[in-house]
C-alpha positions in Angstrom: -8.2 -4.9 17.6 -11.4 -4.2 15.7 -11.4 -0.6 16.8 -8.2 0.0 14.8 -9.6 -1.2 11.5 -8.9 1.4 8.9 -6.8 3.5 11.2 -3.3 4.6 10.4 -0.2 3.1 12.1 3.4 4.3 11.5 6.1 1.7 12.3 9.8 2.6 12.3 12.5 0.0 11.5 10.0 -1.7 9.3 12.5 -3.5 6.9 13.4 -6.4 9.3 12.9 -8.1 12.6 10.3 -6.8 15.1 9.3 -3.9 12.9 8.7 -6.1 9.8 6.6 -8.5 11.9 4.7 -5.7 13.5 3.8 -4.3 10.1 2.6 -7.8 9.0 0.4 -8.3 12.1 -1.2 -4.8 11.9 -2.0 -5.1 8.2 -3.5 -8.6 8.7 -5.7 -7.0 11.4 -7.0 -4.3 9.1 -4.8 -1.3 9.8 -3.3 1.1 7.2 0.4 0.8 8.0 3.3 3.0 6.9 6.7 1.5 7.3 9.7 3.8 7.8 13.2 2.4 7.0 16.3 3.0 4.9 16.3 -0.3 2.9 13.8 0.3 0.2 14.3 -3.1 -1.4 13.2 -4.8 1.8 10.2 -2.5 2.1 9.2 -3.3 -1.5 9.3 -7.1 -0.8 7.1 -6.5 2.3 4.7 -4.4 0.3 4.2 -7.2 -2.3 3.8 -9.8 0.5 1.0 -7.8 2.2 -1.1 -7.1 -1.0 -4.6 -8.5 -0.7 -4.6 -8.5 3.1 -7.3 -7.0 5.2 -5.4 -3.8 5.7 -3.0 -1.8 3.5 0.8 -1.3 3.6 2.7 1.7 2.4 6.3 2.6 3.0 8.5 5.7 3.1 12.3 5.5 2.7 13.6 7.3 5.8 17.0 7.9 7.3 15.8 7.9 11.0 19.0 9.7 12.0 17.9 12.7 10.0 15.4 15.0 11.6 14.6 16.5 8.1 13.9 13.0 6.7 11.6 12.2 9.6 9.7 15.4 9.3 9.2 14.9 5.6 8.0 11.4 6.1 5.3 12.5 8.6 4.3 15.3 6.2 3.8 12.6 3.6 1.6 10.5 6.0 -0.4 13.6 7.0 -1.0 14.7 3.4 -1.7 11.2 2.0 -3.5 9.4 4.8 -4.7 12.4 6.9 -3.9 10.8 10.2 -1.6 9.0 12.6 -3.4 6.9 15.1 -0.7 4.5 16.2 3.1 4.9 16.3 5.4 2.0 17.0 9.0 3.1 17.3 11.0 0.0 16.8 14.2 1.2 15.0 17.3 0.5 17.0 21.1 0.1 16.8 23.3 -2.0 19.0 27.0 -1.5 18.6 29.3 -3.5 20.9 31.3 -0.4 22.0 32.3 0.2 25.6 32.9 3.4 27.5 36.4 3.7 26.0 35.2 2.9 22.5 34.4 4.6 19.3 32.6 8.0 19.4 30.8 7.4 16.1 29.3 4.2 17.5 28.0 6.1 20.5 26.6 8.9 18.4 24.8 6.4 16.1 23.2 4.6 19.0 22.0 7.8 20.6 20.8 9.3 17.3 18.9 6.2 16.4 17.7 4.9 19.8 16.9 8.2 21.5 16.8 11.2 19.2 14.8 9.6 16.4 12.4 8.0 18.9 11.6 11.4 20.4 11.4 13.3 17.1 8.9 10.7 15.8 6.8 11.1 18.9 6.8 14.9 18.5 5.8 14.8 14.9 3.0 12.2 15.4 1.6 14.1 18.4 1.5 17.3 16.3 -0.8 15.5 13.8 -2.9 13.8 16.5 -3.5 17.2 18.2 -4.3 19.0 14.9 -6.9 16.4 13.8 -8.2 16.1 17.4 -7.8 12.4 17.5 -10.2 10.5 19.7 -7.8 7.6 20.5 -4.2 7.2 19.8 -1.3 5.0 21.0 2.5 5.4 21.0 4.6 2.3 21.6 8.3 2.4 22.2 10.3 -0.8 21.8 12.7 -0.6 24.7 14.9 -3.4 26.2 15.5 -5.2 29.4 18.8 -3.2 29.1 16.7 -0.1 29.8 15.8 -1.4 33.3 18.8 -3.4 34.5 22.6 -3.1 34.5 24.7 -6.0 33.1 28.1 -5.3 34.7 29.7 -8.3 33.1 28.8 -7.1 29.6 30.8 -3.9 29.4 30.5 -3.6 25.6 26.8 -2.9 25.8 27.1 -0.1 28.3 26.3 2.7 25.9 23.5 0.7 24.3 22.0 0.2 27.8 22.4 3.9 28.5 20.3 4.7 25.4 17.6 2.3 26.6 17.6 3.7 30.1 16.9 7.0 28.4 14.0 5.4 26.5 12.5 4.2 29.8 12.5 7.8 31.2 11.3 9.4 28.0 8.4 6.9 27.7 7.2 7.4 31.2 7.6 11.2 30.9 5.6 11.2 27.7 2.8 9.2 29.3 2.7 11.8 32.1 2.7 14.6 29.5 -0.2 13.1 27.6 -2.2 13.1 30.8 -1.3 16.7 31.7 -2.3 17.8 28.2 -5.5 15.7 28.5 -4.8 14.0 25.2 -6.4 10.6 24.5 -3.0 9.1 23.7 -1.8 6.0 25.5 2.0 5.4 25.8 3.6 2.0 26.3 7.1 0.7 26.7 7.8 -2.9 25.6 11.1 -4.3 26.8 12.3 -7.6 25.4 15.2 -9.7 26.3 17.3 -11.1 23.4 15.3 -11.3 20.2 16.5 -13.2 17.1 17.1 -10.3 14.7 19.9 -8.9 12.5 20.9 -6.6 15.4 21.6 -9.4 17.8 23.5 -11.9 15.6 26.6 -11.6 17.8 24.8 -12.0 21.1 23.0 -15.0 19.8 26.4 -16.8 19.5 26.9 -16.6 23.3 26.5 -19.9 25.1 23.3 -20.1 27.1 21.9 -16.9 25.6 18.1 -17.6 25.2 16.3 -15.8 22.4 12.8 -14.7 21.7 11.2 -14.4 18.2 10.0 -11.2 16.6 6.4 -12.5 16.6 6.6 -12.7 20.5 7.1 -8.9 20.6 4.6 -8.2 17.9 2.0 -10.1 19.8 2.7 -8.0 22.9 2.1 -4.9 20.8 -1.2 -6.3 19.7 -2.2 -6.9 23.3 -1.3 -3.4 24.4 -3.3 -2.0 21.4 -6.3 -4.2 22.1 -7.0 -3.1 25.6 -9.9 -0.5 26.2 -9.1 3.2 26.1 -9.4 3.4 29.9 -6.4 1.0 30.2 -2.9 2.2 29.6 -0.5 -0.8 29.6 2.4 1.4 30.6 5.1 -1.3 30.4 5.7 -4.9 29.5 9.0 -6.8 30.1 9.4 -10.0 28.1 12.1 -12.5 28.8 12.8 -15.9 27.3 11.8 -18.9 29.4 14.8 -20.5 31.2 16.9 -17.3 30.8 19.4 -17.0 33.7 22.3 -14.7 34.4 24.7 -17.4 35.5 24.7 -19.1 32.1 25.5 -15.8 30.5 28.3 -14.9 32.9 30.2 -18.1 31.9 30.9 -16.4 28.5 32.8 -13.6 30.2 35.0 -15.4 32.8 
């Protein structure tokens, strides 16, 4: 990770869970980190906690469902810190809404999990191209739900659809960076259940094994630490002893 000392990382969904832990780990390893999130009070607490560490933490209050907000946030990063070297797109929404459910829930999931993810990539890459970056990395926090169907969990069908979209977008972006000959690696990290605010309802299911936020943050550190010639295109992380049979019992 030494090569990233003093480099700039943007992390979305920075006010809790995986995003918060990722900010913490990157700052402790010497990066200049900008956290994007809506809850400014949480960001202020994290800012105080990270004072005096090897790196530096900044934050920007951002509604990641607003393209205008996102563009203004990246303008701030560019004008203040002059670069974006790493982008970790962690922000996500899980609404337990099936295919006959609430349209507003569907829209919120697609706006947050898909549209904001792609807008952030676009804005970061604009900066990377403009400053002729020598090495960059974009990491999308995906889900096992982006690779597999869980037919017994009907109320996460729309969420899974957003994550399947993330899988395609991430691989397409990796290909595009190669076609444009940009030195930007692209990684998808797909966890199973992680103990966060978003998964509180799922964690109540009998037999539902959970990962910790640090487990995912460490996977991010691994992907970043590999040499430039290595693009860790995808990582799937599952809890030990996870099995489908124990989950199905909750739905029959």
